[in-house]
C-alpha angles and dihedrals in degrees: 000000000000101000149334130211088266101042146293112349107249089342091289144096131206127254128244093056090193105029126202132029099351108123137163095034121201123187142188133176125219111187104311094337125098125202127194136182134189140195119273104184111185097358129105129245093044131221111013116225121214132188129204137172096201108028094246106064111060133186127193110234102173148312129270096220106044103133127073088240091057098048122027106176110170119222087248091061105117122236110267087032123094121065116018130188117331130202117216117203137167116216133160094354097310138092119238131195129184126186144152124250096196092186100055125349108030117212114002137178130214137182141191141174092220116036089216084067170188094208123198124258107269122278103215122224108202092163092058112087128194136033135275095046118198126204124214134159123207128216089272092056095252116148121224127195117200120189140186112291086049106266133135139203133175120244140185102238093204094059106016091234116148121231119212127339128309119258134198114243111179138333100211126233113358111255094019114121129224107022101198147129094066119191122183124203137175104223116168113312097344141067108228123209112200119189144171120233141164096061123282093273127083093311094059121132145150125246132180140205134181139209144167097261138024089262095048142185087231130209118199124235114258092229098054126185094048090188129026133131092190115139092017134113093224116136093239114066140167087046113180147091098084139173129203127227135177120222122218093257089059096256117133128223138184127218115197141154127263142153137232108221117203137189127036125307131009088008124234125228112203106170095063129235109330134203114255132180130217132172121247128209129184120229129205108292093041104270125137120243113201113216123230114290112217139150093256111045133183108260120252117259097260135073116278119254106204123198129209111272113238108260114263091224130055117197092183094235095138121089092236132034117257116263094253092066115104133200127191112263097323145005104223118202111257097030098074127042143154095185104053089077102015113233093021135090109233118203126186121201122246101157121044096235145347086281090072120085091222096057118146103236138152118192150151129229118263105244104169127060090224116036145140128229125193137168139173107232126191100195092184102190090327137084131245144127155166118295143179104219132195096158140321089286099043120053145114122213142176109204138185126214125203092239086072103266131131120191144164120238124189124193115192114168108302094350123092119178142169105229105177139011143177141171119248134180110272114261136052119354134176115240121197141186121193118198118197127185117202115251107185119005118075133187124172091243095042114127124232096254147340127248118206111192126191145094134300121236127213090268092060093249119135116237100208114217094174140011117204140183113247097215091086089063092054134106090241091062104031100035124214135093105279141085139221121301120190120206153113129287143180121225100170133023121329119330127186130204119199095197141343125210129189112186131180114246129220118324114271 
């Protein structure tokens, strides 16, 4: 529904523009090119980087934090710790990214000539306190960092040294919790301060203020919040944490996060917080008006610029994993290889199961409500499998042991149980997980989806070993800030995977 060879399909595009676990978007434009980054939390590599020519079709071109020297998450870092909301900006011929590693390094600053990388080693900012840091330069070349709270301090971006003392700017709407995600812009005669508030749950929203200088004083917009879906029955919820960008034709747009809850009451979102797009107009008096944010949106007034979709299947023929592959906390050398057995992904176990924070895991974000994941595993004399992971305490897996056993294991909070098991001949076996979101029936207690886990026979049919309710792999149950990631893991010895396929299911 995004585009055809001739133009926008039906004059519309689909929201979200980057589906799945891609929260806290930050965007900048250079000429006719847009670049966007998102939070990555406990996953490595950190901070995915996307490119687009039309604001709708996005292609991941790399990650900011892809070397151990750039991201040092210890095995003890909790899930939903790690790397929080980044800000991406272009200044003086260079790309700059600032973010918070809450589990190790605090606030850090990176730069690059090319957003696809390589990015610099981090410049640490020990004098900058708070999360969600923003970068802005004024007309005199001074660099300002504004953080959740909302407070601000000057820095030298080359050294990371702070200049002067921090000052409080604005705390958002009276009574609204968690003023965060500040972004500062010079637009016309004013400096605008855009923030998120209300918490990243159902009460999330975006408010804005303006002042004569980057440090204020700031007056709030009389129509705040300028975006919120709280207390509505709209399909997109938790809307907030946005960033403004101006297109070459002079129009303005907002990228922001939201979720798509499914099932009955209270509704469960399983894909994480996703990146959405909405148009922005400016009314008399100089305040922004955010257009309606819906699943089907009127297309922008320019031709679409589609990008190739990532292949559903990876045969592991490349020397390195594609940038969209994620591992938990780190990817130590010697535990992941696509060259040791050419055409196979070799994983060596560190942790003894998905319950362990040091698990050897390689996965991709679930981006479709209904989908199918498959892999051909050769467990050798080890143990490994295919899993849907939310965190160490919430995951479902179908795993194969070298002794010739396939079983389904579910971890829900403090409970861990084997739900189905069968003997198979020793050697390679195809594991499969089908995820189906309901399309018609509804019940107040109905979950957001159903997961069927098992093995695939030579005829392509799924032999189901367990059928599970998806609500237990949702943020509303597990807590935290991430979404589902589907992938392969090793729990004992050395395990090899010939291919992995993640395919969208029937349209919802």
